[in-house]
C-alpha positions in Angstrom: 0.0 0.0 0.0 3.0 2.3 -0.3 3.3 4.7 -3.2 6.6 5.6 -4.9 7.3 9.4 -4.7 10.0 11.1 -6.7 12.1 13.7 -4.8 14.4 16.2 -6.5 16.6 19.0 -5.2 16.2 22.2 -7.3 18.3 25.3 -7.2 16.2 28.4 -6.4 16.5 29.8 -9.9 13.8 30.6 -12.5 13.1 27.8 -15.0 14.2 24.8 -12.9 10.7 23.7 -12.1 9.4 24.2 -15.6 12.3 22.2 -17.0 11.2 19.2 -15.0 7.6 19.7 -16.0 8.5 20.1 -19.7 10.7 17.0 -19.6 7.9 14.9 -18.2 5.3 16.3 -20.6 7.5 15.6 -23.6 7.4 11.9 -22.5 3.6 11.9 -21.9 4.1 11.5 -18.1 1.3 13.2 -16.1 2.0 14.5 -12.6 -0.7 13.4 -10.2 0.4 15.7 -7.4 3.4 17.6 -6.3 4.8 19.6 -3.4 7.6 22.2 -3.5 9.3 23.3 -0.3 12.1 25.8 -0.3 15.1 26.9 1.7 17.6 29.7 1.0 19.6 27.9 -1.7 17.4 25.1 -3.0 13.9 23.6 -3.1 12.7 20.0 -2.6 10.3 18.9 -5.3 8.2 15.9 -4.3 5.9 14.4 -6.8 3.8 11.4 -7.5 3.4 10.1 -11.1 1.9 6.9 -12.4 4.9 5.9 -14.4 7.5 6.7 -11.7 10.2 4.4 -13.1 10.0 6.0 -16.5 9.9 9.5 -15.0 13.0 8.8 -12.9 14.8 7.5 -16.0 14.0 10.5 -18.2 14.8 13.0 -15.5 18.1 11.4 -14.7 19.0 11.4 -18.4 18.4 15.2 -18.3 20.9 15.4 -15.4 18.5 15.7 -12.5 19.2 13.8 -9.3 16.1 11.8 -8.4 15.5 10.0 -5.1 12.7 7.5 -4.6 10.7 7.6 -1.3 7.9 5.4 -0.2 4.8 7.4 1.0 1.4 6.5 2.2 -1.8 7.9 0.6 -5.1 8.0 2.4 -8.5 8.9 1.2 -10.8 11.1 3.3 -13.9 13.1 3.1 -13.2 16.6 1.6 -15.0 18.4 4.4 -14.1 20.1 7.7 -12.7 17.5 10.1 -11.7 15.0 7.4 -8.0 15.6 7.9 -8.3 16.1 11.6 -9.8 12.6 12.1 -6.8 11.0 10.4 -4.3 13.1 12.2 -5.9 12.2 15.6 -5.5 8.5 14.8 -1.9 9.0 13.9 -1.3 11.1 17.0 -2.8 8.5 19.3 -0.5 5.8 17.8 2.6 7.9 18.5 3.6 7.6 14.8 5.8 10.4 13.6 4.8 12.3 10.4 8.0 13.5 8.7 5.9 15.5 6.2 2.6 15.5 4.4 0.7 17.2 1.6 -2.8 16.9 0.2 -4.8 17.2 -3.0 -8.4 16.9 -4.1 -10.1 15.8 -7.3 -12.2 17.8 -9.7 -15.2 15.6 -9.1 -16.5 14.0 -5.9 -16.0 14.9 -2.3 -12.8 13.1 -1.5 -9.3 14.3 -0.7 -6.1 12.5 -0.7 -3.5 12.9 2.1 0.0 11.9 1.3 2.3 11.1 4.3 5.9 10.3 4.8 6.1 8.4 8.1 9.1 7.3 10.2 7.5 3.8 10.2 5.1 3.4 7.3 4.2 -0.2 7.9 3.0 0.6 11.5 1.1 3.7 10.2 -0.7 1.6 7.5 -1.7 -1.0 10.1 -3.0 1.7 12.5 -4.9 3.6 9.8 -6.6 0.5 8.3 -7.5 -0.7 11.8 -9.3 2.6 12.4 -11.3 2.4 9.1 -9.1 4.8 7.1 -8.8 3.9 3.4 -5.1 3.6 2.6 -4.7 3.6 -1.1 -2.5 1.3 -3.1 -1.0 2.6 -6.4 -3.8 1.1 -8.5 -6.5 2.8 -6.4 -4.7 6.1 -6.4 -4.1 6.3 -10.1 -7.7 5.1 -10.9 -8.8 8.4 -9.2 -7.2 10.3 -12.1 -9.6 8.8 -14.6 -12.7 8.4 -12.4 -15.3 10.8 -13.7 -18.1 9.9 -11.2 -19.4 12.9 -9.3 
């Protein structure tokens, strides 16, 4: 139930992010979601793509350093309290969240929370035991093409 996430270090200069996006687009690779965090000298781009192995290969061929990280994606109601419920479950289990980000879909009332945990297997066990839908890669990428309201 873990998802492969690509992580890249980017210099804080104009054009670096768009170069990555253009590279992926030229190989017909869609970005499902991304997060960009910055420091003084560089940014950390984290992204999830369906064809992560192909994406890693084409980015490395263009000279980018790409790291793979396993993250956990959960599906929650996109309404007030949806995220809080998941965070409370994690807090009670004393599992550490290293970072997280979220995204929603154009249709429906669901949000996806993406977590990097210090112990992802324990987190998955805790979340599923508490009725939280932890998505596997097939379920996550199916959301991209699901047109149901």
